[in-house]
N, C-alpha and C positions, 0 to 999 in steps of 0.2 A: 345307681351308677355301676352296679355289678353288671346288669344288662348292657349297659354302654360299652364297658370294658369287653365283655364277650362279644359283642357286636363288631368291635373293631380286629378281633381275631378274624371275622370272616371277612371284614375290609380288606386287612392285609393280604389274606388268602386269596381273594377275589382279584387284586391289582396286579399279586405276583404271577399268578399263575397264566394269565394271557400274554402279560410282559415277558415271561421266561421263554413261553413257545415263539413268540414274536424273534426273539436274540438268537433262537435256535436256528432260525431261518436268517435273519441279517448275518449271524457269525458266519455261517457259512458263505453266505455271498460275497460278504467282504473280505473273508480270508481272517477273522478272526478266531484262530484256531489255538489251541494246545501250544504253549512255546518250552523252547528247551529248559528255560532258567539261567541261571548264572553257569560260568565253566566249572565242572565237576559234579553237578548236579544229576544224580542215576535215577532217569525215567525214561520209559519209551513211549514216544509221543502217539497221540490217538486223533484222529481228523473230527475232533469236538470242540465248539466253542468254549471259550473260556472266559466269557463275559457276563455269565448270569447273575454275578454280584450286583448288576446295574439294576437289574428288576428287583433284588431284595433290597438295594439302597432307596429307590424309588417309592416303592410300596410303604417301607417307614417314614423316610423323611418327606415324602408330598403331603401325608396326612396330617403330620405333625407340625408341617408349617402351616399349612392350611388352619390347623386348630388356633395356633399360634396369632395368625393374621385375625380371627375371627374373635378373639379375645381382645386383642388390641383396638379392631377398628368397629367390631359391630358385637358387643357384649350383649347388649339386652336382645337382640334377634337370637342371639346364642342362648341365651337364660329362656327365652320364651320356645324353643324348639326341643332344648333339653332342660326339663324344669329341675331336675335332680343336679344338675350341675350349677345351679345360681347360687347356692352358699358358696360353692369350691370359688368362683370366679376372682374373688380379689386374690386367695392365695394364688393362683394360678398367673395373676397379672403380675403380682410381685415379684415371681419367678421366672417372668418372660426373658429377661436378659440372660439369666443363667441358660435357658434352654435353648436362647440363641447362638451361646458360645459353645452348647454341647452339639448343636446341628453345623456351625462353623466347623467345629472338629471333624465331624462326621465326615462331611464332606470333602476337607483336606485328606484325610487319610484313605477314602474312597478314591479320590483320584491319584493318590500316590501308590495305591495298589494298581489300578488300570495302569498306571505307566509303568510299573514294573511287570504287569503282564505282556507289555508288548516290548518293551525293552528292559530287559534285565537290569536292575540297579545292583549296584555293590552291597555288600552285608554292611558294612560301616556306612555310607550313607542312607542306606533305607531307614536303620536303626536311629541315626541323629536326627532324620526328619520324623520317626515316632515321638524320640524324646521330645523335639521341637512342638509338637501338635498334643503330647500330652501336658507337657508344662506348661502352654497355652491355656488350654482347657481348666487346668488347676488354678491358675493363678487369676484368671479372669471370670470365676463361676465358683459356686461354692461345691461342687463337687471334690468332699475332701473325706479322707477316710479317718475316723477316729478324733476327730476334730473336738468334739467336747470331752474325750477323755485326756487329751494331749494339752489342752488349754490352758490347765491350772500349773504346766513345767515351763520350766526356763527352754526356749528354743520349741516350745510344742508345736506351733505353727509351721514353722521350717520343718520339724519332723513329718507332722501331717500330711504338706506338700509333697516331699520326699516320699514317703512311704505311697501315696495314690499315685505319682508317676509312674512309681516301679511297677504298682499293680496294674495299671494300665497296659505298661509296654509288657508284662509278663500276662496279661490274659489275652491281647494280642497276638503274640507270638505263638501261645498255647493254642489256639483255635486256626493259625495259618499252619502249625506243625500238622495237627489231627486232620486237616485236610488232604488226606494222602490215598482217599478209596471212596470211591461212589457211594454218595449218601452219606458218609458218616460225619463230615465236620455239620452239616445241614442239620442232621437230626439231634447229635447231641447238643448241639446250640438252642434248638428248638427246645429241648426237653428242660435245659438249662433256664431258658427264657420263661415258659411255663411255670416252673418253681417261685421264680423271681416275681413274677405275675401275680401268683397265688399269694406270695407273703404283702405283697403291696395293695393287695384287696382287703386282706385280711387288717391291715393297720390305716385303709384308708386313704393311702398315697395314691390318688386317684391319676395324676398325670403321667406319673411314673409307669404305674398299673397300664395306661394305655398305649404308652411307647412300648412298653413290654408286650402287648396283647398284637399291636401292628407288627414287631420283628417276629413273635412267635408264628402267626398268621402267613408273613412274607416267607418264610422259612419252609413251612407246609407246602405254600402254592410251588415253591420252587422245588423242593424235592419231588412232586410229582413226576419231573423230568430229570431229576437227578440220580434216582435210587437206579441201581445197576440193572441193565446197562445205561450208563447216564448218557443223555442226548445233549447235555451241558454240564460245563464245570462253572463254579461259581467265581473262581481266579482269587486271586489278590484283591482284587478290587471290592469282594465280596467277603474273603474272611478276615480281612484288617477289618473294615467298617463293623462287621458282626463282634468281632473281638473288642474293639473299641466300643460300641452301645453297650452289651453286656457289662463290660467294665465301668463305667460311667452310670449306667443304671444301678449297679449293685451299690457304688460309692452313696449314691442319692438316698437309698433305701435307708432307713433307721429301722435297725432288726431288733433294739432292746431299748426298754425304758426302766432304768433304776428306780424311778421315782414313783412307778404307778405298777404294783402288783398284777394288776389285771389286763397289762397290755398284751396287746393279741400276740405279739410274737416273743414275749415272755421279758423277764427282768435279770435275769443271770446274764453276768457278764461274757459268758463264753458265747452268749447266741451271736458276737459279733464274728464268728468264724464259721457262718450259715455260709456266703457266697463262698468259700475256700470248698467246702464238702461240697456243693452242689456243682462245682466245675472241678472236681477231684480227679476226674479220668484226664482231662485234657491236660490239666495241670501237672498230674504224676506222669503224662506220657512227655511232655514238653522238659521236664527235668531228667528224665532217665535218659532221652536221647541226647539233651544236651551233653550230660556227663558223658554217656559213652561217648560220643565223638572226639569232646576233649580230651579224654584219657587215649584216643589212638590218634590224636594229633591231627584232628578233621577241624574244619569250621562247623559250628553248630548250627550255621545258617545256610549250609549246602547239603540239599537233600538227598536221601538216601531211604533205605529199606530195612531201617533199624526200629521202626515204630510197632507198639502192640499189637496194633493191626494185621502189620505183615508178618509177626512173629506166629498169632492164631493163625494164619493161612497156611505157614510152614507146617504149624500142627497138625494139618488135615481140615482145617475147617475151609467152607468155600468164602469166597467173600462177602456174598449175602448175609452168612451166619457170623461170620466175625463180626462185621457191621452191628448185627441185631444185638450179639455180645454186649458188647461196646455201649449199644444204646441202654439194654436192660441194666447195666452196671451204673448208668449215669442216671438212671432213673431210681435207682436202688439209694443212692447217695443223696439224690435230692428230695426225695420224699423223709430220708432220714434227717436232713437238714432243716426243713421248715420249720420245725418246733422245737428247734436246739435248744432257745433261750428259754422255753416253758420247763423243760428238765431239770430233775434234780440231780444234783453233781455225779452221782453213781450212775445214773441214766445216760449222763452227756459222756461219762465216762464209756460207756458202752458202746455208743455210738463211734466214739475216738477208736475202740478197739476193733469194730464191726469195719472202720476204714482202712485200718491196719491191715485188718486180715485180707481185704480185698486188693490192696496195694501188694502184700506177701505174697497172693494166690498169683498176682500180674506177674511178678519179679520171677517167681520159681517158673511160669509158663515161657517169661522171656529167655533166662538162664539156661532152659532146658532145649533151647535151638542153639545149633553151631553160627557163630558168627559169618558173618561175610567173608573175612578176611581167613578164614580158618576152614570156610566151605565155599568155593567159587562155584559150585554149580547150583544155581538156583532155578526155583520154578519158575517158569516162564509165566505164568500166569499171575506173578507178582509185579509183572512189568506194566504199571500204570502210569498215568502222569499227571496226576492235576494237585499233588500236594508240594508239603516240605519234608 
């Protein structure tokens, strides 16, 4: 099964790369180019198509839908072609309804992003639609955070649902926020998807691992044409979908098993924080920018140049180097997180201190740069336009 999952990395890449290339040409032909966004959004438009999310979506959703159809209508043929899968078919078939709900939610949030890319939606309608999609996913599937931990407490199920909805919304918008420089959101999301994929391979959660492999591969194919200078942007149709998939797949993953000391990802309770550490960089950026904008009376959903990537450029890094630094930081946090549940408490505390150290360095870098309202002279090389 490991070979099958790794092969799906190549499938995602092979589907996304030519599709992205075609969308570059189509975008220019039909005028589906970068748009100004909502009123007040600080950006300089570039004549670059912003429909790359379509390639990412179909490179992931297409094979997943085909796999679910094969499980439903041709399980014997599937088992014959992939013998290693036969022992898992019953479990996959039992979860088919949950996966259909996830795919429906993925399609809905992808369409929401595509509409927003063409006709900018207001912040509140966009947020309410995200909440509706997240709530629907949580109510009609088993995408639930800490369900087993909270089950024995009064109101535990409601708390799990509320926590999961909040998690999906936060991750969706964190990925959307970090999509502000060529290759940044795609690279960080690919690293996160690979980290989650490794975790699910170690624990034998094969269908989740397959979905993550497709996502990582699709992002790799897209990045070929998205690394600076980008020939295409993912747009909200891509960033919202990617955030949704990372959030829901992370919520479906089992990180600890307190009853089995030999569980591959460990039995320590703090192992449940693994997804937060993997996604620490976009989560930090989203929280920092949100608080910064609110403190200055600005809407957190109206984009600007307050992100850590922009601060790094202001400090003298090229945009490529700034993106590379944030990729590396994501790689560091992701590698530290995978075995979190296996660590002794003092070792886990060191991982936490390492994360706090990274945040402290990022905060120092950000606060060392003059704020926009006190420094109106901005470097023109910050004037890109594909993110929040």
